[in-house]
C-alpha positions, -999 to 999 in steps of 0.1 A, spaced: 131 128 -24 106 122 4 113 96 31 100 61 30 68 53 49 67 27 77 48 -4 65 27 -4 97 15 32 89 9 23 52 -12 -8 62 -32 13 86 -38 40 59 -49 13 34 -72 -3 60 -89 31 66 -98 32 29 -112 -3 28 -82 -23 16 -72 -56 31 -39 -74 29 -46 -105 8 -12 -123 7 25 -119 6 47 -132 -21 84 -126 -14 87 -89 -6 54 -80 -23 24 -74 0 -8 -75 -21 -37 -54 -10 -73 -60 -23 -105 -41 -22 -139 -51 -38 -143 -34 -72 -107 -24 -75 -76 -40 -90 -51 -55 -66 -23 -32 -53 10 -49 -48 36 -31 -27 72 -41 -22 83 -39 14 120 -38 24 133 -33 59 98 -25 71 94 4 48 75 13 16 89 38 -9 71 71 -8 60 67 -45 38 37 -36 22 57 -8 16 86 -32 0 62 -58 -22 48 -30 -34 83 -22 -42 90 -58 -63 57 -60 -81 64 -27 -89 100 -36 -101 90 -71 -76 110 -91 
């Protein structure tokens, strides 16, 4: 199983693809982008599970 991704790196990656952090509810950080559904990501101990990073890649690459 791949290692978790640091949240600061995940946020930077999302920003490069036009996403902005809208709000935080509990541990869920919600990213938004015009024309797309919101993308909630749970963050624990400053890390995001690799599966969420992979899903973000699929969305950003149009798969």
